[in-house]
Structure formats: C-alpha cells, structure tokens
C-alpha positions in Angstrom: 0.0 0.1 -0.1 1.3 3.4 -1.2 2.7 5.9 2.3 0.7 9.3 2.3 3.1 12.6 0.9 5.0 14.2 3.1 3.7 17.6 4.0 5.7 20.6 3.4 5.7 21.5 6.8 8.8 23.0 8.9 11.8 20.3 7.7 14.2 20.0 10.7 17.9 20.9 9.8 20.5 18.6 11.2 22.5 19.6 14.1 25.7 20.9 12.9 28.9 19.5 13.8 30.6 19.2 17.0 33.9 21.1 17.3 35.7 18.9 18.5 38.8 21.1 20.1 41.8 18.3 20.7 41.1 16.9 17.5 43.9 18.9 15.7 46.2 17.5 18.5 45.3 14.6 18.4 46.0 14.6 14.5 49.3 16.1 14.9 50.5 13.8 17.3 48.5 10.8 15.3 50.9 11.6 12.2 54.0 12.4 13.9 53.2 8.6 15.4 53.6 7.2 11.7 56.6 9.7 10.3 58.1 8.3 13.6 57.2 4.8 12.4 58.2 5.0 9.2 61.6 6.3 9.8 62.3 3.6 12.7 61.4 0.6 9.7 63.8 2.3 7.5 66.7 2.2 9.9 65.9 -1.6 11.3 66.0 -2.6 7.5 69.0 -0.8 7.1 70.1 -2.7 10.3 68.8 -5.9 9.2 70.4 -5.6 6.0 73.9 -4.9 7.6 73.4 -8.3 9.7 72.9 -10.1 6.8 75.7 -9.4 4.9 78.0 -9.0 8.2 76.7 -13.0 8.7 77.1 -13.8 5.0 80.9 -12.9 5.0 81.4 -14.6 8.3 80.2 -17.9 7.3 82.0 -17.9 3.6 85.0 -16.9 5.6 84.7 -19.7 8.2 84.5 -22.0 5.3 87.6 -20.6 3.4 89.2 -21.0 6.6 88.0 -24.3 6.7 88.7 -25.4 3.8 92.1 -24.5 4.1 92.9 -26.5 6.8 91.3 -29.6 5.5 93.3 -29.1 2.4 96.4 -28.8 4.9 95.5 -31.8 6.7 94.9 -33.5 3.4 98.3 -32.7 2.1 99.9 -33.8 5.3 98.5 -36.8 5.7 99.4 -37.9 1.7 102.5 -36.4 1.9 101.1 -34.0 -1.3 
C-alpha cells in the first residue's frame, strides 16, 4: 500500500557538527607517530641488511678457513 505524501512543513535541519578542540592535536600526534614509525622501519631494514651481509661474510670466511685447514691436513696425510 502506498504511503501518504509528506507535507511541506517545517524541515528539521541536522545538528551542526560538534567542534572537537583536541582533534587537531590528536591528528598531529597521530601523523607524528606514523612518521616516526616509518623512519624506525627504514632504520631497522638498513640494520637488517647490514646484519645479513655481515653474517654471510662471516660464514664464507669460516668455510674458507675450514677449507684451507682441510687442504693442509690432506697434504700432510698424503704428502702432496
């Protein structure tokens, strides 16, 4: 069934938005935390990359040292 047509009477206007005096300060601190997190993430990535290459270099050096020691032992045993 159809609804009755609305009459043109007094139209209620919505309440104006409430002003939050701390909204700007909150947003400023939020953006500042985001920026700090981004800088910290870049710093951590840089340190992780350096750690990776340092560990890889240490492993390659350890393999080279072990290889030389094994080669010396083989030469001593077989008199090469």
